[in-house]
N, C-alpha and C positions, 0 to 999 in steps of 0.2 A: 541405613544398614544396621540390623540388630547385632547383638553380641555373637549369636550363634553363626550368623552369616559371615561376620567379620573373621571369626576364628576359622571357619571353613575356607575362606579366601586365603588366609595366611598359610594354611596347610597345603593348599593347591600350589601356592608360590614356592613353598619349601620343596614340594615334590618336583616342581619344574626345575629348581636349581640342581637337585640331585640328578635328574635325568640329563641335564645339560653337562654336568661334570663327567658322567659316565660316557656320554657321547664324545667328549673331547679327549678322553684317555686313548692314546694310540701308541703303538710301538712300530718301529720301522724295521722291516726285514729286507736285507739286500743280498743274501747268500745265493750265488748262482746267477745274479742279474748282470746285465751288461753295464759298462760304466755310465754313470749318470742316471740310471733307472732306479726308482724307489717304489715300494708298495707299502701302503699303510693298512694294517689290520686293526680294525676298531674293536676294542673290548667293550662288552656290554651290549645292550639292545639299541635298536633305532629309537629316535625320539618320537613319541606319540604325537600325532597331529595337534591334539588339543593343548599340548604343552608348548608348542613352538612359539606362539604369540606371547604366552606368559614368560618364556625365557627371554624373549626380546625386551619385554617390559622390565623384567627384574634386572637384567644386565645394564640396560640404558637408564633405568630409573623412571622413564616415561615411555609412553606408547611411541611406536615408530613414526607415525604421522606428526605427533607433537614434537619429536626430536628434530625433524626437519625444520619445523617452524621455529624452534628455539635456535637452531644453527643459523637460520636466515636472519633472526633478530640480532645475533651476535656479530654477524658480518658488518664491518664498519663501512659506511658510505664514504666515498672519496671526499677528502676535505677540500673545500674551495677557499683559496686564499682571499681573505678580506682585507683590503687596504684600509689604512687609517683615514679618519675624517679629514685630516690635514692634507694627505696625499690626494684624496678625491676632490677636495676643494681646489688645490693647485693644478691638478690634471685638467680641470675644466678650462684652464687658460689656454690649453693647447688643442688645436683642431687636428684630430688624428688623420684627417683626409687631406690636409694641406701640406704643401712643400714650401718651407719658409726660405727667404733669402738669408744668407749666412749671418749677417749682423743682427737681423731680427731673431733668428734662431738662438743666437748667443744671449741676446737680451732675455728671451724666455727661459733659457737655461739658468740664468742667474735668478730670475723671478720665481722659478719653481724648485729651487734648491731646498731640500728638506732637512739637511743635517746641521747640527750645531758646530761640527768641525768643518774644516776647509775641504769640501767635497772634491773628488776627482772628476774631471771632465772625461767622459767615455765616448768613444766613437765606434759605431757598429756599421760595418760595410758589407753589403750583399754583393757578391761578385756574379757577373753573367756566367752561368754554368758553361756555355759554349766557349768561353775563353780559357777554360781549364783543360789542360792536356790529360788524356786518359793514360794510366799506367797499369799494366797487368790486369785490365778489366775493372779497375777501380778509378774513381774520380781523382784527378791530380790535385795539386794544391798550389797556392801562391805564397811565396815567402821572400823576405828581403829585409832591408833596414832603412831607416829614415833618420836624418839628423834634425830633430825638432829645434827650431831657432831659439825657443825660450825654455827648453827642457821640459821635464814632466812635473817639476815642483816637488819631486820626491827624491830624497837622498838614496843613492844606489851604492850598496856595498859590493865592491868587485874584488875578488880574490884570484891569486895566481897559484896554480897547483904546484906543490913540492912535496917532499917526503913527510915533512912535519904536518902539513895540512891533511895529507892522506890519513895519518895516524889519528888526527882529531875527528875526521869524518867517520873512521872506523869506530871511534868511541861515541859516536852519536851527536857530536857537536858540529852544527852547521850555522855559521853566523855571516853568511854572504848571500847576495841576491843573484850574482852572476859569477861563474867560475871560468877563468881563462886557463889555457894550457898550451905549452910549447909542444909541438908534435912528438918530441922525444919522451914526453911524460905520459902519453896516451897508454902505452902498455902497462905502466904502473897503476894508472887510474882504473884499469879493467877490474881490479878486485873490489872497488867500491861502486862499480857501475850499477849494481842492484839497489844501492842506496840513493845514488844521484839520479838515476833514470826516472823513477816514479815522480820525483820532484821537479823534473824537467831542468835539471842543473848539470847534466853530463855535457862536457864540452863537445862541440860538433863543428866540423869544418863548414857545414852548410850555413850556419848562422854566424860564422866568424869568430867563434870562441876558441877555436884551435888556431893559433897564430904564431908566427916566428918572432913577432914583436909585441909581447904582452903589454909593455909599458905604454906604447903608442895607443893600443886598443883601450887601455884604461882611461886615457885622456879623452878619447872619443866618446866613450860610454858616459863618463861623468859630465861631458859637455852637452849631452842630450841625444846621443845616438840610441835609437830604440829598434829592437828586432820585431818583426811582425810575421805572422803566417796564418793562413786560413785553417779552419778546423778540419780534422781528418774526414774525408768524404762528405764535406759540407762546405759550400762556398761562402763562408762568413768569416770576417776578421773582426775581433774585438780587441781594443787596446785603450789604455789611458793616455791622454795627450796633454794634460795640464791640470790646473786647479781652478775652481770657481772664482777664487780671488784674483786670478790673472786679469789684466786689462782685456777688454773686448778685442782690441787689435792683436794682442799677443795670442789669444785663443784662436782667432781667425787665421793667423799666420801659421800656427802649428797644424791646424786642420788642413789648410791648403798644402802644406808640406807633405802630409800623409797621403792626401788624394793624388798628388803628383807622383809620389813614390810608388803607390799601388798601380797607378795608371787609370786616368779618368775614363778611358774608353772601355775598361774592363768592369766598371762599377755600374750596378743596376740600381742600387738605392743606398743612401747614407743617412744614418740616424745618430743624433747626439743626445746625451743625457748626463745628468749629474748623478752621483752615487745615490741609488734608491729613488731617483727622480723619474718622471715620465719621459718617454722618448719623443724627440722632435725631429721631423724629417727635414732634410736640407735640399733646396733646389740646386741641382748641379748644372743646369743649362745656363 
């Protein structure tokens, strides 16, 4: 493009900008109109057809077709999680289609542990959907508690609600894993419910954290009593039931205690895994 043609093109673009500004100037007149009605009176002349495409180019910086292509390029593709080489190597030890006997599953659990720290043994239980009661048109849930014979291997901080603790909660200090409350304290706890609720720490009679005897409950919890419940509208239970460092026998006894507490007849499938490790299906028959 020569200098003369370039200069002419720039003038056309400048003219297009001016035409666009004139077309966008508008005032709203509402005198005598019904509520909500508006009319816009455009000052200036209509945009000439030959300037319409130029205005689009000037405002966008590129042609309309090119703009769509650029937007498509900027759209990020969904990221696929890529597991580490170590995970992929260890995962090959597990047959995804096989249901292992309990002791063999625990041996694989230990062999496929990825972490440098003492990993948590996790159990994932799929419940038969037809064993869940329906409530108000939504899927019901399963909840309860189980006393793990060998505990979880994790130190649990249990607190009992009182006026001093409520003040600490209001100040943003929460240094407990479970909060117990005597029924008489529940009205006072209402003012911190918005803090405790999202953290799943609000005492609730359904899970036994509202009790007439908090001291007895503390002993039970520190001895290995664990609460469980299925996910809302989803028949799955996830929970930690020990540590990789536990003896095979102790892990097996904890798993059996959970299966008995949930109810084996309700269970469709059970999988165990270590923290960040591959899942291993257990044969329940």
